[in-house]
C-alpha angles and dihedrals in degrees: 000000000000125000109239090325094313128123126298093239090063090058091054093045091054091044092049092059092051089047093056097038095053092041085064089049088050088061099038102046103044100031113025091082089053090052092049090048090052088057090057100259118150126233090260091051091049092049091050095046093049089046088060090061089052095041094056086057088067092064108020103061092046094049094047092039091056089049093049093048091052096043093043092222126096110170095070088056091048092049095046093045092050093051095047092047091056092048093049094046091055085073091078087073091062104056141359107204119128098248094042090050090048091052094048093047090049091052099045096041092050089063098031092054091051095063108059100055091051091047089050088056090048090051092049090049091052090048091055110178092354094078090135086072092062091104091060089063097037093053089077087066087059090050090053090049091053094049091050099044096043096041095046091045090059092043093052091060088064108025106030129222096311091087093059100084092044091051092049093049090051091052091050092053087051090055091055093047093048091049091058090065098052115095123224115262119238105287114255115235112261114254115253090196112060091183093065093080091052091045090055091046092053093057109115093228092052092048089049092051091051090049090051090050091051094050093043094055092042084059091052092053100094090043096053095042103039112014094102092044089048094053095044090051088057093052103264115147119238091247092055091046089054090049091054091050089049092050090057092051092046087057088049091053090052089056093046089054090056103036094095086062098037097052097057092041102047104016129235098272096053093047092049094052092047091052092051094051092049090050091061090051092048095056091049091052093051095043096051103021102053093119092058115073093197090058091049090051091054090047092052092049087057087066084084087071105027094054110004099052094030095053097042091049093045092051089047093051096043090051089051095048100042107049137181117347091003093062095094093052091045092055090044091052091051091050095046097046097042110031092021111043095017094045092047093051090047094051092047099050089041091055095045094048097040098080099022105046100010136246096286089059091052092050090043090057088047089056090050091052091051093050090049088054089051091054094048091047094048094049103037118012108107130208114257105257119326101299100091095101131184092269091055102261114155122200112159109215109171 
């Protein structure tokens, strides 16, 4: 597969970065809570420490996105951020106290969270007019996630949690190395009108989309922070837990392989609303069906919609709304409001409810957040341009 008519090696260089980046996420999201628990941290401590990773995403992508938009070059920022995140993360090997861990996670996540939004903008620039093929590149991130989560799940059954930080550090070094091989995209012309970004941001449909993204990721908070802990508490072996995580991402890959057909056929708005409704169902199934493996399997297959469709459509819409030199800040804003602010809120309420009200209450609140996102999206999210016709066609024209 070529990238917007460019060479095959470019496709694999872009894909290699996603592979390594999401391999690190495949260690951090399912297993970092297990590592923190092995150090003696409580559910509240774990929720707060994971919220730090999300909270830095509120500031970091926007700061680095502003810098990239003004410099007109993104890959040096991606490469520097990747290197500094690995160096900062190495600090977890030195000490394990709460405040030290909080400081290290603040440092590494500040740089780690700066890299992906800028790389998303680089990928979109390389794709050119073929942005609907984004999912064909991004699917390699899902492959990396599966390799990490399934492989480490098997390893934990034999070696215990002590291998988790070393595995994560290795993945972070891989991100930096992969970033060195990706060429800079053609620089976007600098905007002569600094008010255009704010004008786009003030559009009701854009604000509604960002609100939907916040609520959606707030709904994912208990899942990302405590799903592995929840399953292990109910007697599931680490290998089976890893297999369930992998099943969800396999379903996500299936969606990514079809998104370039689904978007033109059904349109971005319809796909987004469907994903939000299925997210509410998914959290109910996990919260109250944890003792039934078949229910958990169904819930994990819904990851195809609750993340795969949701993320691909959101990237598509953000790219349509924030054009040209504002693309980096648009992607950064999406990342900070959804995975940053939304993820931080989700991790915090998940941690506070986990021991006091119980896991079903945390997942119940997650379902409420997803249904609130569905309502906001149904009432206020607009189609990009005028091309989202009744039959589902989608031709952004901003």
